[in-house]
C-alpha positions as CSV (number, residue, x, y, z in Angstrom):
1,R,-108.4,98.2,-14.6
2,S,-106.6,95.4,-12.8
3,Q,-107.0,91.8,-14.0
4,Y,-107.6,89.5,-11.0
5,P,-106.6,85.9,-10.8
6,E,-108.9,83.5,-12.7
7,Q,-109.4,79.8,-12.2
8,R,-107.3,77.6,-14.4
9,E,-107.7,73.9,-15.2
10,R,-104.5,72.8,-13.4
11,D,-105.7,74.6,-10.2
12,G,-107.7,71.5,-9.1
13,D,-109.4,72.0,-5.8
14,F,-107.7,75.3,-5.1
15,D,-109.9,78.3,-5.9
16,M,-107.4,80.9,-6.9
17,R,-110.1,83.5,-7.5
18,G,-110.1,84.1,-3.7
19,L,-106.5,85.3,-3.5
20,L,-107.7,88.9,-3.9
21,H,-110.9,90.9,-3.5
22,R,-112.1,93.1,-6.4
23,D,-113.1,95.9,-4.0
24,G,-109.7,95.9,-2.2
25,S,-107.6,93.2,-0.6
26,V,-106.1,92.7,2.8
27,L,-103.0,90.5,3.2
28,L,-101.2,89.8,6.4
29,H,-98.0,88.2,7.5
30,V,-98.4,85.0,9.5
31,T,-95.7,83.1,11.5
32,R,-95.3,79.4,12.0
33,D,-96.0,79.9,15.7
34,E,-99.4,81.4,14.8
35,L,-100.2,78.5,12.6
36,R,-99.7,76.2,15.6
37,S,-102.5,78.0,17.5
38,P,-105.3,77.6,15.0
39,A,-108.3,78.9,17.1
40,A,-106.5,82.2,17.9
41,L,-105.3,82.6,14.3
42,Y,-108.7,82.0,12.8
43,T,-110.1,84.7,15.0
44,A,-107.3,87.1,14.3
45,L,-107.8,86.6,10.5
46,G,-111.5,87.4,10.9
47,C,-112.8,83.9,10.1
48,K,-116.0,82.4,11.3
49,T,-115.6,79.0,12.7
50,A,-117.8,75.9,13.0
51,V,-116.7,72.8,14.8
52,G,-113.1,74.0,14.6
53,F,-113.1,74.8,10.9
54,P,-112.6,78.3,9.5
55,F,-114.9,80.0,7.0
56,K,-114.5,83.4,5.3
57,D,-116.6,86.2,6.6
58,I,-117.2,89.8,5.3
59,A,-113.9,91.0,6.8
60,T,-111.7,88.0,6.6
61,V,-108.1,88.4,5.4
62,D,-107.9,87.5,1.7
63,S,-104.5,86.0,1.7
64,I,-101.6,85.3,4.2
65,V,-97.9,85.7,3.6
66,L,-95.5,83.2,5.2
67,D,-91.9,84.3,5.4
68,A,-91.0,80.8,6.6
69,P,-93.5,78.1,5.6
70,P,-93.9,75.1,8.0
71,T,-91.7,72.1,7.2
72,A,-93.2,68.9,6.1
73,D,-93.0,67.3,9.6
74,D,-94.8,70.2,11.2
75,A,-98.2,68.5,10.9
76,D,-100.2,70.9,13.1
77,A,-99.1,74.0,11.3
78,R,-99.7,72.3,7.9
79,L,-103.2,71.3,8.9
80,T,-104.1,74.8,9.9
81,L,-102.7,76.0,6.6
82,R,-104.7,73.5,4.6
83,R,-107.9,74.4,6.5
84,L,-107.4,78.1,5.7
85,Q,-106.9,77.2,2.0
86,T,-110.1,75.2,2.0
87,A,-111.9,78.2,3.4
88,G,-110.6,80.3,0.5
89,V,-107.7,82.1,2.1
90,G,-104.7,82.4,-0.2
91,V,-101.2,81.5,0.8
92,L,-98.0,83.3,-0.4
93,A,-94.4,82.6,0.4
94,P,-91.0,83.4,-1.1
95,A,-90.1,81.1,-3.9
96,A,-86.9,80.0,-2.3
97,A,-88.7,79.1,0.9
98,L,-91.3,77.1,-1.0
99,G,-88.5,75.2,-2.8
100,A,-87.4,73.9,0.6
101,A,-90.9,73.4,2.1
102,P,-93.4,73.0,-0.8
103,I,-97.0,74.0,-0.2
104,D,-99.7,72.8,-2.6
105,G,-101.7,75.7,-4.0
106,A,-99.3,78.4,-2.9
107,V,-98.3,81.6,-4.6
108,A,-94.5,81.9,-5.0
109,I,-93.0,85.4,-4.5
110,Y,-90.1,86.5,-6.7
111,D,-88.1,89.7,-6.5
112,L,-88.2,91.7,-9.7
113,A,-84.5,92.6,-9.4
114,A,-83.6,88.8,-9.3
115,I,-85.9,88.2,-12.3
116,G,-84.1,90.9,-14.2
117,A,-80.6,89.6,-13.3
118,A,-81.6,86.1,-14.4
119,G,-82.7,87.3,-17.9
120,G,-86.1,88.8,-17.4
121,A,-88.4,85.7,-17.3
122,L,-90.2,84.1,-14.4
123,P,-88.4,80.9,-13.2
124,A,-90.3,77.7,-13.1
125,L,-92.7,77.6,-10.1
126,P,-91.6,75.5,-7.1
127,A,-93.3,72.2,-6.6
128,G,-97.0,72.6,-5.7
129,A,-97.1,76.3,-6.3
130,L,-99.8,77.5,-8.8
131,R,-99.1,81.2,-9.3
132,A,-96.3,83.8,-9.0
133,A,-96.3,87.2,-7.3
134,V,-93.6,89.7,-8.1
135,R,-92.1,92.0,-5.3
136,V,-91.0,95.5,-6.4
137,D,-89.1,97.9,-4.1
138,G,-89.2,101.0,-6.2
139,S,-85.4,101.2,-6.8
140,E,-85.6,99.3,-10.1
141,D,-84.8,101.2,-13.3
142,D,-87.6,102.1,-15.8
143,E,-86.8,99.3,-18.2
144,L,-87.1,96.7,-15.5
145,L,-90.4,98.1,-14.3
146,L,-91.8,98.2,-17.8
147,S,-91.0,94.5,-18.1
148,L,-93.6,93.7,-15.5
149,A,-96.2,93.7,-18.2
150,R,-94.6,90.7,-19.8
151,L,-94.7,88.6,-16.6
152,D,-97.5,86.2,-15.7
153,A,-98.0,87.5,-12.2
154,A,-101.1,87.0,-10.1
155,M,-100.2,90.3,-8.2
156,I,-97.4,92.8,-7.7
157,I,-96.3,93.4,-4.1
158,L,-95.0,97.0,-3.9
159,D,-92.8,97.2,-0.8
160,V,-90.7,100.4,-1.2
161,A,-87.1,100.0,0.1
162,T,-85.6,102.3,2.7
163,P,-84.6,105.2,2.4
164,L,-86.8,105.9,-0.6
165,S,-89.9,107.9,-0.1
166,R,-92.8,105.4,-0.1
167,V,-95.2,107.8,-1.7
168,H,-92.9,109.2,-4.4
169,A,-91.3,105.9,-5.3
170,S,-94.8,104.2,-5.5
171,R,-96.1,106.9,-7.8
172,R,-93.2,106.3,-10.1
173,V,-93.9,102.6,-10.2
174,F,-97.5,103.2,-11.0
175,E,-96.5,105.5,-13.8
176,M,-94.3,102.8,-15.3
177,L,-97.2,100.3,-15.0
178,A,-99.6,102.6,-16.8
179,R,-97.0,103.2,-19.5
180,S,-96.6,99.5,-20.1
181,K,-100.3,98.8,-19.7
182,C,-99.6,96.2,-17.0
183,A,-102.9,95.1,-15.5
184,A,-101.6,93.0,-12.6
185,P,-103.2,94.0,-9.2
186,V,-100.8,95.9,-7.0
187,I,-100.7,95.3,-3.2
188,L,-99.2,98.2,-1.2
189,A,-96.9,96.7,1.4
190,G,-95.0,98.3,4.2
191,T,-93.3,97.5,7.5
192,F,-93.9,100.4,10.0
193,E,-91.6,100.8,13.0
194,T,-94.0,103.2,14.8
195,P,-94.1,102.5,18.6
196,S,-97.8,102.9,19.1
197,A,-101.1,102.0,17.5
198,E,-102.1,105.6,17.2
199,E,-98.9,106.5,15.3
200,L,-99.3,103.4,13.2
201,T,-102.7,104.5,12.1
202,I,-101.4,108.0,11.1
203,A,-98.4,106.6,9.3
204,V,-100.4,104.0,7.3
205,G,-103.0,106.6,6.4
206,M,-100.4,109.0,5.2
207,Q,-98.2,106.7,3.3
208,L,-100.6,104.0,1.9
209,G,-104.0,105.8,2.2
210,S,-102.7,108.8,0.1
211,L,-102.1,106.4,-2.8
212,L,-105.3,104.4,-2.4
213,V,-107.5,107.5,-2.5
214,D,-105.9,108.4,-5.8
215,G,-106.8,105.0,-7.2
216,L,-103.3,103.6,-6.9
217,G,-103.3,100.1,-5.4
218,D,-105.6,97.2,-5.1
219,G,-104.9,96.2,-1.5
220,V,-102.6,96.4,1.5
221,L,-100.1,94.3,3.3
222,V,-99.2,96.0,6.6
223,S,-96.6,94.9,9.2
224,A,-95.9,96.7,12.4
225,P,-93.6,94.6,14.7
226,R,-93.6,97.2,17.5
227,A,-97.2,98.5,17.4
228,A,-99.7,95.8,16.5
229,R,-100.4,92.1,16.2
230,T,-102.2,90.3,13.5
231,A,-105.6,90.7,15.3
232,E,-105.0,94.5,15.3
233,L,-103.6,94.9,11.8
234,R,-106.7,93.3,10.2
235,P,-109.3,95.9,11.3
236,L,-106.7,98.6,10.6
237,S,-106.3,97.4,7.1
238,F,-110.0,97.0,6.4
239,A,-110.6,100.5,7.9
240,L,-108.0,101.9,5.5
241,L,-109.7,100.4,2.5
242,Q,-113.1,101.7,3.7
243,G,-111.7,105.1,4.4
244,S,-110.3,105.1,0.8
245,R,-113.8,104.4,-0.5
246,M,-112.8,100.9,-1.7
247,R,-114.3,98.0,0.4
248,N,-117.0,98.5,2.9
249,T,-117.0,96.0,5.8
250,K,-118.7,98.0,8.5
251,T,-121.0,100.9,9.0
252,E,-119.8,104.2,7.5
253,F,-120.1,107.2,9.9
254,V,-120.1,110.8,8.7
255,S,-119.8,113.5,11.3
256,C,-119.4,117.3,11.3
257,P,-116.3,118.8,12.8
258,S,-118.3,120.4,15.6
259,C,-118.6,124.2,16.3
260,G,-120.3,126.7,18.5
261,R,-123.7,125.7,17.1
262,T,-123.3,122.0,18.0
263,L,-126.2,121.0,20.3
264,F,-124.8,117.9,21.9
265,D,-121.5,116.2,22.8
266,L,-120.6,115.0,19.3
267,Q,-117.9,112.5,20.3
268,T,-119.9,110.9,23.0
269,V,-123.1,110.6,20.9
270,T,-121.2,109.3,17.9
271,A,-119.5,106.6,20.1
272,E,-122.9,105.6,21.4
273,I,-124.4,105.3,18.0
274,A,-121.4,103.4,16.7
275,A,-121.7,100.9,19.5
276,R,-125.3,100.2,18.5
277,T,-125.0,100.3,14.7
278,G,-121.4,99.7,13.8
279,H,-122.0,96.2,12.4
280,L,-124.0,97.2,9.3
281,P,-121.7,97.1,6.3
282,G,-123.0,99.2,3.4
283,V,-125.0,101.6,5.7
284,A,-123.9,105.2,6.1
285,I,-125.0,107.2,9.1
286,A,-124.4,110.9,9.6
287,V,-124.2,112.5,13.0
288,M,-124.5,116.3,12.7
289,G,-124.5,118.8,15.5
290,C,-127.0,121.2,14.1
291,I,-129.4,121.9,11.3
292,V,-127.5,124.8,9.8
293,N,-125.0,122.8,7.7
294,G,-125.8,119.3,8.8
295,P,-128.3,118.3,6.1
296,G,-126.0,119.5,3.4
297,E,-122.9,117.8,4.8
298,M,-124.8,114.5,5.1
299,A,-126.2,114.4,1.6
300,D,-124.6,111.0,0.8
301,A,-125.7,109.3,4.1
302,D,-128.5,106.7,4.3
303,F,-129.6,107.9,7.7
304,G,-129.0,111.1,9.7
305,Y,-129.0,112.1,13.3
306,V,-129.1,115.9,13.6
307,G,-129.4,118.3,16.5
308,G,-132.6,120.3,15.9
309,A,-132.8,122.2,19.1
310,P,-131.3,121.9,22.6
311,G,-132.0,118.4,23.8
312,K,-133.9,117.5,20.6
313,I,-132.9,115.4,17.6
314,D,-134.2,115.2,14.1
315,L,-133.8,112.0,12.2
316,Y,-133.4,111.7,8.4
317,V,-133.6,109.1,5.8
318,G,-131.5,110.3,3.0
319,K,-132.1,114.0,2.6
320,D,-135.6,113.8,4.0
321,V,-136.4,114.5,7.7
322,V,-138.8,111.9,8.9
323,K,-138.9,112.5,12.7
324,R,-138.5,115.8,14.5
325,A,-137.8,117.0,18.0
326,I,-137.1,113.5,19.5
327,P,-135.9,113.8,23.1
328,M,-132.2,113.1,23.0
329,E,-132.3,110.3,25.5
330,Q,-134.6,108.4,23.1
331,A,-132.9,109.3,19.9
332,C,-130.4,106.5,19.5
333,E,-133.1,103.9,20.0
334,E,-135.4,105.7,17.6
335,L,-132.5,105.7,15.0
336,V,-132.1,102.0,15.4
337,Q,-135.8,101.5,14.9
338,L,-135.7,103.7,11.8
339,I,-133.0,101.6,10.3
340,K,-135.1,98.5,11.0
341,D,-138.2,100.1,9.4
342,N,-136.2,100.7,6.3
343,G,-135.0,97.1,6.0
344,R,-131.3,97.8,6.6
345,W,-130.9,96.2,10.0
346,V,-129.2,92.9,10.8
347,E,-128.7,91.5,14.3
348,K,-125.2,91.2,15.6
349,E,-123.8,87.7,15.6
350,P,-123.0,86.3,19.0
351,A,-119.2,86.6,18.8
352,E,-119.5,90.1,17.4
353,A,-121.9,91.2,20.2
354,E,-119.5,89.7,22.8
355,A,-116.5,91.5,21.3
356,V,-118.4,94.8,21.5
357,A,-119.4,94.2,25.1
358,V,-115.7,93.4,26.1
359,A,-114.5,96.5,24.3
360,A,-117.1,98.6,26.2
């Protein structure tokens, strides 16, 4: 089991325990230009805000990665960065960049190959930095990978180099980590050159999700210059963690594949239910087209919406049917009421409700 960062006496006001989340972490790259537009950045990172200050929410990015930290005279960007740190968002940057532009409370990123070439020990941290992260690209030899267990790293960033196979090279790295009993959390990183959001979703699921579902990896750091911005990468990353059965940040929906027995338009009804109930993290809702296989396929759901007869819906709590033959035009509202009656309902926050309305 991975050992997550703990607070140390020299950390002072910086809470380093928030760098990663024990159920799965989301890290994102942030540019200096984004730091100069704080309101937009806070929203993109999933922060709540009050009087201009950011606060962590259930689906806020855990840490950000700066390839080029703001210089000391970039006061606006530095202020944004400090406010994010105060909110509990971690800040990572390459050690060399931090040497030129120090950031208090930062995590310095070192390449494992450079550590090996310099004798195998972590260099002294740059001024202001409190932890080290080690970047691995999968091309390292076994001996160098085994040495990771001796390094005091807050995390390992596994970013497989081209043209290696991301899946196969990653599995080899995890094999070496297991052999050396290295317990540092591993963040699966990747830059995807897919041209569209749809292709990005498929590529990320295949290459990173296939590792996460096997218990390999503690979080993700996804970059997609051509297909998605920060605001789009965040929900994709959290959806990947939830789909890998790691970190729940929204309602879980279970649906049958649809067949000739399906008694309603499964996609339309599921979208309608998701629009009403998609803001309930920790709640699982099954939408099943018929009663033949539906109750068995939804065994792990908290609530079920099942076609019982043409135009009629049965509602379930767990495996038990509690309402039968509800007219379909009333069924979604009845489902919402059932969730309320069982104490699992929370109202949408204003910003969230507005976002849903805009999306619709």
